[in-house]
N, C-alpha and C positions, 0 to 999 in steps of 0.2 A: 496111746495116742491114735485117733481115728486114721484109717488108711488114706482117707482123702485129704488129710492135713497137708498144708504146704508151708514149710519153714523157709523164710527168707531173712538173711542177715543183712542189716543195714547200718549205716553210719548216721547216728542221730544229729550230727552236725551238718547233714545235707538234707534240708527240708524239701527241696525239689524232688529228691529221690523218694522220700517218704510219701509225698503227695502222689507221685506216679504209682507207687505200690497200692495206695488206697483208693485210686480213682474209680474202681468198680465195687468197692466195699460198702456195705450198708451200715454196719455198726463197728465202732472203734472201741475196743476195751484196752484201756491204758493201765498196764500193771508194772511198767518199768520204774524202778526206784532204787535209791541207795538207802540201806537201813543202818549202815555204819560208815563213818567218814571221819577224817581228822579235823576238817575245818568246815565252817559255815559255807564258804564259797563252793566247796564240793557238793554239799547238800543242795545248795541253791541251783547250781548248774544242772543237776540231774532231776531233782524233784520239783523245782519251781520253773526254771527257764524252759526245760524240755516240755513240761505240761503246757506252757504258754504257746510254744511252737506248734504243738499238736492241736490246740484249740484253734489257732489261726488256720491250720490246714483243714480242720473239721468244718470251719465256717465257709471256707472257699471251695470245698469239694462237694459237688452237687449230689453225688450218690450217697454220701454219709448222712444218716438220719438220726443217729443217737451216739452220744459220747458217754461211755461208762468208765468211771474212774475208780480204781481200787486205792482208797486212801488208807487210813489207819485209826484205830482207837486213840493212838498217841496224839492225833490232831485235836482232840477235845480235852484230853487230860484225864486224870483220875477222878473218881467220885469222892464225896466227902465222908460217906459212911456206907456200911453194908446195906442199910435199908433205903438208901437214896442213890441207886445206880443212875448213871448218866442216860438221858434221853436225847434224841436227835436235835431237839430245839434248844438244848442248853447252850449257854455261852461257851465258846471254845477257849480253853486255857492250857495250851500245850506247855510242858515243862522242860522239853529237850529240843535240841536243834532239829532232830528228825521230826518230832511232832510239829514244830513250827513250820518246817518246810512243807509238810503235808497240809497244814492249815492254810498256808498261803496259796498252795496249788488249788485247793478247794475254792478259795475265793476268786481265783482267776477264772475257773470254770463257771462259777455262778454269775460273774460280772461280764464275761466276754463271750460265752457260748451263745450263738444266735439260733441254735436248734436244740431239741431236747437233750438233756444230760441226766445222768444218774450217778450218785456218789455212794460207794459202799465202804464202810469203815469196819474191817475185820478186827476182832480181838486177837489174842495170841493164837496163831495157826499151828497145828501140828498134823503130822501124817507122813506117808511115804514121800521121800524126796526133800523133806524139810531139813535144813542143816542147823538151824538154831536150837531146836529141841533135841537134836542129836547130842548136844553137849550134856544135857541132863541124863540121857541114857548112858553115855560114857562114864559120867561121874558115878552113877548108880552101879555100874559094872565094877567100879573101883571101891564100892561100898561107902561112897561119900555123897553128901548132899549139903549144899550151902544156902543159908538164908541171910539176907542183909538186914541187920538190926534185930530188935527184940520184940517189936510189935507184931500182933497177929495180922497176917496179910492174906488177902483174897484176890483171886483172879477169875476171869471168864476164859473159856477156851472155845475153839471151833475146829472141828475136823476138816481136813482139806477137801474131802468130798462134799461136805455140807457147804463150804464156801463156794465150790464150783456150782452147786445147786442153786444157791441164792443168786449168783451172777446170772445163771441161765434163766431164772425166773424174771429178771429185769429186762431181758433182751426183747425189744419191740413191744414191751408191755406199757401201755399208756398210763397205768397206775404208778409206774416207776418214773415217769418223766418228771424232771426237775425236782427230784426227791433225794433225800439223804437217808440211808439205812445203816444201822449197826448189823454186823454179822456175828452172832454168838449162839451158843447152845443154851443160853439163859440160865446156866447153873453156876453158882458161886462156889469155888473150890478154895479151901484154905491151902496154903503151900504144904502144910503137914499132910493134908489129905491127898494132895497130888503125889507127894513123895511116897506115901503109903501105897497108892494105886500103882505107881511105877514099879515099886519093889515087888508087889504081888504079881504083876505081869512078867517081870524078869526072874521071878522065883529066887529073889535074893534079899539081902538086908542092906541098910545103910546107916552110917553114923551122921546125924544131922549136926552141922556146925553153924552156929549163929555168929556172924562176923559183924562187929560193931561198925556203925556207919563211917566213923572217922578212919578206921582201918581199911574199909572197903575203898574209900577214895584214895588211900595211899597205895593199895594194891593196883587200882586202876591207873594211877599215875605212873607206877613202875611199868605196867604193861604198855602204856602209851610210849614210854621212853624206848623200850626195846622194839616196839613196832616200827620205829624210825628205820631200823636196820633191815627189817623184813619187808618194808614197803607195803605192808598190809595193815588195815585198821584192826586193832585188837578186838577180840570178842567182848571183853569187859573193859569199858572206858568210863571216864567220869560222867559222860552224858547218860550212859546206860545205868550207872548207879543212881542218878537222879530219878529214874523210873523205878528201879528195883526197891528203893527205900519207901515208896508210896504204899499205903496199906490197902487201897480199894480200887483196883483196876476192874471196875464193874460197869456194865451197861444194861439197859432194858431193851430186849429184842422184840417187843410186842408189835411194833410198827411193821416189821418185815413179816411177822407171822400173820397179821391181819390183812395187809394190803397185797402181799405176794403169796399168801397161803404157804409160807415157808415152815417146814416141820423139821427142825434139826435133830440129829441123833443124840440121844441121852446116854448111850452106852459107852462111857469113857473107857472102861476096861477092855471091851472088844476092840475099840479103835486104837488104843495104845498097843494092844497085842498085835494087831495088823501092822502097825507102824514098826514095832520091834522086829517082827518077822521079816519085814521088808529090809530093814537095816542089816539084819544078819544075812539075808539072801544076797544083798549087794556088797557084803563084806565091809560095810561102813563101821561095823562094831564087832 
């Protein structure tokens, strides 16, 4: 983190305090979100209602010139095939509560923001500090890999440094004003290919277990039940299974490459290796 960074902890239920902190800021980058929750109300409160509060503050704060919102691929939903990845102008068809909450937040920004806005939809993000992909590394260390269903599945990925780069390229950039961008490395990876790459990086092997969809839902239901006692949303729940069972989480990244001159890293092995080394250094794995 840069030495001149200033971290301020705030209560999102106090819009006056947020407005005070932002009074001399030029660009607001909104990254706060819930990715897992038990109920729609929890998703709505953080992902939708908070976004609306911030848009209102953005409109009323003279110093703020641009609102940058980090949305999600989940807001638009999966593609229909490997050869027809989603583009930014496609109709949004989210399939999970999380995706729906991001979609509604996007609409609030488009409809209510009175000054320039930019929406970025990252695909699956991995890299140092990420806790979701950490689970894949832990499973691989145990020589296990799970795939939901029996269909061939494909995903896009983006390395966290590349996501930071695309965000930086939108800041104060008039080409990015009132635009939506996907953030991806534009490579389609089969889950089998990703598992193979991860095994290569960790210098280990895994047994791939395909879990039938009906059994996946049952496992998720059991996880949700036990999460009641831990008071934490389970990593795998029925909403997540809705996303995992889809075959084509693919997008087209050409808009960002053309308008923003964004050149994502294609070296997934090197980026996975850096991520793995970071996990080990921090003793997360």
